[in-house]
N, C-alpha and C positions, 0 to 999 in steps of 0.2 A: 306616145301620143301623136295622133295624126296632125300634120300641119295642113292649113287650108281645108278644114273640115267643111262639109256642106252647111249652109246657113239657111234657116227657115224662120219665117215670121208667123207668129200665132195670129189668129183672126182678131184677137183683142189689139195686138200691136198694129195690125193693118188698119183697124178702125181708128186707133189713136192717130195714125198718120193722116187719115182722111179728115178727121175732126180738126187737126192742126191746120191742114191746108185750107179747109173751109173757113175757119176763123180768121186766118191771116188774109185770105182772099177777099173778105168783106171790104177791106180798105185798100189792100195792095196785092192784086192778083199776081203780078210778076214776082213779088217778094215771096209769096206763098210757094210758088213752084221752086224758087231758089232754095228756100228753107228745106223743103222735102228732099230735093236733090242732095243738099248738104248732109242731111241726116242719113239718107240711104248710102251715099258714097262713103261716109265715115264708118258705116258698119262693115264695109269691106276690110277695113283694118283689123276688125275683130277676128275675121277669118284667119288672117296671117299670124296674129299674136293674141289669142283669146284670153290668156291669163295675165296679160300686161295691164289690164284695167283693174280697178279696185274691187275687191270682194265686198258685197253688201253686208255680209255677216261672216265673221271668222269661223263660226261653227258650221257654216254651209258655204264653203269657198267656191262651189260650182256656180253660185249666183253672183253675177258681177254687174257693174254699171260703167257705162261710158258717158261722160259728161260732154255734151256738145251744146253749150249754152245758147239759148236758155232752156235746153231740153236735156233729159237724161234717158239714155237707152238702157233698159234693164234686160239682161240676157242670162241664159243658163248654158254652161259648157258640160257636155256629156262626153263619153268615150268616142262617140261616133259623129256628133253633130253639135251645132250651136243653134240655140233657139232664142230669137228675139221675143221677149215676153211682153214688154210695154215700152211706150215712148211717152214720157210725162214731162210737164213743165217743171222747172226747178222749184217753183213756189208751191207745188202740190205736195201733200203729205201722202206718200205711197207706201211707206214701210209698214 
């Protein structure tokens, strides 16, 4: 298995980030930028250790989640890459 695989964001995950930033920025613009930076920076850890985060479903271990409260980053690990699928608030029902 390749270490430091390429990491890609789906359009849906990119949209999730924009929506998170827009929502937080309504009250706290500086906090919005910090939160987005925190989430994106945390995903770099996924590149180095993609299987160290919890599998969403034991039957499909390629789908994983990294919790960066109050958000969850959902991603898929393939032989060649890591794909960020969604970024959702922990209160959302996404399964």
